[in-house]
N, C-alpha and C positions, 0 to 999 in steps of 0.2 A: 347516362350523361351526368357528370358532376355539376350540380348547381351551387354556385358560390353566392352567399348572401351575407351582408353586413348585419350583425346582430346588435350593434350598439345604438346609441341615441343619435339620430341624424340632425336633430335640431332644425327641422324643416321650417324655412323662413316663409313659405307660402302654403300653409296647411289647407287652405280653402280653395286653392287653385288646381284645376285639373287640366286636361287636354283642351286646347282652344276649340271653340265651337266651329271655327272655320275648318280646322283639320277633321273634326268629327263628321261634319256634313259632307265635306269633299270625299272622305273615305267611304261614307255611306253611299254617296252618289256613284262612286266607282264600283262598289260592291254590287249595287243593284242596277247598274247600267242606266242610271237616271241622267236627265239633262241637268247639268250643273249650273244653276243660276244662284248658287249659294256664295261661294268664295268670290271676292271681288277682283277677278282678273279677266282680261279679254281672251276670247278663243280665236282671235285673229292675230296675224303677225304684225310686227312693227314695220316701219318704212324700210325698203331695201337699201336706200342710201345710208341709213343709220348703221345697218349691219356692215355695209361696205367700209364705212369710216372706222368701225372697230377693227375690221380685218386690216385695213391700211395702217392703223396705229401699231398693230401687232407686228406687221411686216417691217415697219420702220424701226422696230426694236424697243418700243415703249412698253416693256414688260416687267419692269422692276418697280420698286416702291415709288409712289408719288409723294410729294411733300405732305406732311400730316394734315394741314388744313385743306388740301386739295390743290390741283394744278392752278397756277396763277391765271392762265388764260381762260380757264373755266370760271373761276371766281370773278374775273373781269366781265365776262359775258353775263353772268348772273347779276352783277351790279348794274350793267347797262339796261338789262331787261327790267329790273326792279324800279330803277329811276324812271324809265319810259312809262311803265304801267301805273306807278303809285306816287310819282314825284318824290321819292325817298332816296336819299343818297347813303349807301353803305360802302365803307372802305373795304375793298377786296382783300387787302393785306391783313386787316385785324377784325373785321366784322362779318365775314362770310366763311363758313366751314362746310366742306363737302364730306358727306358721311355715307357709309354703306347701308342705305335704307332709312326712310323717315322714322320707322319704329326704333331703330338704334339711336337716331338723333333725339327722339323724345326721351328715351332712357338715359342718354348721356346728359341732357339738360336737367332732368329731374335729379339724377344722382349727383350732379355737380352742385346743385343749388339748394336742395332740400336736405335738411339735417334731421336728426332724431327728434321726434315730437313736434316737428313743424307740421302745420296743417295745409292741405292743398284742396281747394274747392274743385270738385269734378261735377260737370253738368251732364246728367244722364237723360237718355241712353248715351253711352260713351264707348268709344273704341276700347277693346278689352285689354290693351297694354298699359293704359294709364294707371290704374289702381295697383297692379302688381309692381310697377316701376316705383310708385310712391312707397309702397310697403317695403320693398327691398332697400330703399334709401333710409328706412327708419321713420318715415313720415306717416301721417294719418290722413286718409282720404275723407273729406267731408262732402257728402253727395247732396245734390239738389236735382230733383226730377222735373224736367220740362213739362209745361202744360200740354196735356194730350186732348185732342188729336192734332192740334196745330203745331205742336213742338215749338212753343214760344217760351221765352225766358221772362220771368217776373223779377226784374232787377232789384225791386224792394226786398224780395225774399233772399236774394243773394247778399244784399247788404247786411241782413240779420246774421249771416253766417261768418262775416268778417270780424276778426278780433286780432289781438296783438300776436297771436301764434300763426296767423295766416301768412304763409310764405308765397303761395302761388295760386292763381286761378287758371284753369285750363279751358280754353274755348276751341271750338271746331266749326269752321264754316268754309265752304259748303259742308253740311253735316252728314256724317256716317253714323247711324244708318238711316236717318229720317228723310234726307234730301232737303231739309230746310236750310235757310241762309240767315245770316245776321245782317240787319239793315244798318244804314248810317245812323239811325236813331238808336239802335242797340249799342253801337260803338260809342256814341256820345254819352249814353247812360253809363256804360262801363267806365269811360274816362272820368266821369264825375264821381263814380262810385269809389274808385281807388285813390282819388286825390287825398293827400294827407295820410296815406298808408305806405307801408313798405312792401306791399304785395307786388309780385312779378306776374306777368301774363305769359303763358305758354300758348301760342296760337297755332293750332294744327290747320294748315291751309293746303293740304296735299291735293285737294280737288279745285284749286283756285281758278283753273281754266275751264272747268266743267260747270258752267252756270248758264241758265237759260232765259229765254223770253226778253232778251235785251237788258237784263239786270246786270249791274256792275258789281264785281266782287269787292267787298269792303275789307280789305286787308288792314291789319293794325298799322302797317307801314304808312297808310294814308294819314294817320293821326299822330302828329309829333309827340304829344304828351303820353300817348300809349306806346309808341315806338321806343321811347327812351327807357322803357322798363319791360319790353317784350322780347321774347324769343319766338321767331317765326320758323315753322317747320314746313318744308316743301318737298315734293317728290318728282323726280324725273320719270319714275316708273309709271305713275298715273298719267303723266302728260304725253309720253312717247310710246305707250302700250308695251312697256318693257319691265313689268313688275318683277320678273325673275332675275333681272340684273341687280336689283337691290341698290338703288342709288338715290340719294336725296341731299338736301343741304339745309343749313341753319343760317338765319340772319339774326344778329343781336348787336347792341352797342358794345364797344370795345371792352369795357370793364366787365360786362356780363360774359361775353364770348371768351375772354381770357380764362375765366373759371371753368367754362364748359370744356375748353380744349385741354385743360389739366386732367380732367376725368377721361375725356374721349381718347387721349393718346394711349391709355392703358386698356381700352376696350377693343379697338380695331387698328389704331395708329393711322391707317390710310385706307382709302377706298380704291377700287379697281382702276388701274392706270389707263389701259387702252380705252376703256369705256368713257373715262373722263375726257380723253382727247376727242372722242366722237361727239360727246354732248357739247363740248366747246365749239365745235364746228356747226353742229345742227342748230344750236341756239341762234345763230345768225340768220336763220330762215324764220322770220317772225310769223309767217302764215301758218306754220305747223302748230304753234300753240294758240295763236289768235283764232284759228278756225276750229278749235277743239269743241267749243260750246255748241256750235251749229252741228258738228258731226254727231255728238251725243244727243242733242235735242231731237234729231231725226229718229234715233233709236228709242228715246224716251217716248216720243209721240206714237211711234209704231206700237210699242208695248202697251201704252195706255189705251190706244184705240182698240187694240185686240182684247183688252180686259173688260171693255165696256159691256160686252155681251155676257160676261161671266157673273158669278155671284159674289165675287170679291169687291170690296169697296176700297177705292184708291185714296191714298193720302197725298196731298200736294207734294210735288217734287220740283224744286227750283234749282237744284244743283246736285252734284255728285253723279255717279252712274248706278244709283239704287232707287228702286221703287218699292215703297212699303205699302202693304195692304192689310185691311182687316177682313175677317172671314166669319162674322156672326151669323150670316145667313146660311152658312155651310155646316157649322159644327160647334159643339160645346167643348171640344177638346182643348187642352192647354196648347199654347203655341209650340212647345217642344213636341208634344204628341202629334200635333197637326203637321209640323215639319217632317217628322219621322214617317207619318202616314203618306204624305205627298211624295216623299222620296222613295219609300219602299214599295208602295202599292200603286201609285199613280205615275211615277217616273219623272218627277221634276223636283230638284233639290232647292231649298231656300234656307234662310237663316231665321230662327225664332228670336224676336227682338228682346225677349226677356233676358237673353244672354248678355245684353249690353247694360244691365242694371245690377248693382250690388245686391239688392234685395230680390232679384229675379222677378220684378214687377211684370205682370202678364196682362197686357191690354188686348191679347189675341191679335197680334200683329206679326206678319212675316215680311222679310226683306228679300226682294229678288234683285239680282244684278243684271242690268241690260247691256253690259259691255260685251256683247256677243254679236256674231254675224246675224243678219236678218233671217237667214235660214234657221239658225238655232232658235231665235226668238219666236218665229212663226210655228215651229214644231212644238215649243213649250206652250204657246198660246192655244194651239189647237187642243192640247191635252187639258189645260186648265179650264177652258171654256166648256168642256163637257161635264164638269163636276156639277 
C-alpha cells in the first residue's frame, strides 16, 4: 500500500494539543468493555415527544438551511425562557444566536473577539476547548487554578492577573469537572473586579438547569452590569439528553453579538433545521427543564450513597452531572495512571482531572459522570466499592 505523507513544514498551530481526553477514555472503555462513566453523555434516551417533533418537522419539509442566527420561533422561546428565569430581556432578532453545539459557540465567540496577543483569563480546572480556542485566535491564556479541594475562586488573585491586555475572562457554572457553582457573592465580586476595565466575560452555563439542593443558578444574565459585557453559552444537548444532536445557543448584547455572527457565519452558517423546530416546540413545556435538577439530584444522591462504603473520598457536587473523587487511600498512582488502571483492570472508565489543567496539575482526582441509568450506576458502584 502506498503511504502518502507531506514532507514540508506544517506550521502546527497547536503543537501541545493531542487527542481529547474524552475520546481517549471512551475509546479505552470500549476496547476493554468497561462501564463508561468518563465522557459526559447520558446512556438513556431523550423524550419520545422530542424525537417525534423532529420527525414531524422533517415530514413537513423543514430540511433546508435555517436562517444563520437560528429560527426566529426558537430564538423567541429562548428569550421568553431567559426573561422568566433571570429577569433579563434579550432581543431574539439581534442578541440570540443558535449554534451547532456549545463548543462551537465558545470557539466562535473567542475567535470573533480575541485578537493576536490579547490575554484571556482561564479558571482551572477548565473544559479542554477553552485554551486551544484562545491559541487558535492568536491570544494568550492566563491560567488561575481554583483553590483545592473546595474549587473556590480567590477573586483578589484574579484581580492581579488583569491588565490592559486582558480581553476576556472565562467562567463556568455549574462547573465541569468539579461540580462547584458560583454564588451571588462570586458574581458581585466579579462585577466589581471588571469595573473600569474593557474585559469581556464568556460565561459557560451549559449545565444551568442541573443544580441541586434548592440552590439557584447565578447566571450573569441576572446582573445587568455583567450582562452588558457578557456572552452566555448554553446547551440544548445537556438539557434534553441529546448531546449527539450538537445544538446550543449564545446570548449577548447586540454590539457583541454582531461581531460573533460575523465569525460564526463562516464556521457553520446555520444549525440543524428540523431539530430547531423541535426545540422551539419542546421549550414551551417548562417542566422539562425546570425538573432537570431534581432528576439528576436523584442520580447524584444514588451515586454518592453508593460510594460511601468505598475508599474514595467525595468532593462536594452542587451542580452538573459529574462527581469528582480523590483516591489517596487507594493508590499513589498519578490520576492518569489510576484512570487507566480502573478502566483496563477494574472495568470502570473515568476522567483524570489533571487533563483540565494547562500544567497537568495532579491532585489525584477522578471525575465520574452520573448521567447514566440507575442500573449502570449500580453496576459501577458495585465494582468501585470492592477496591
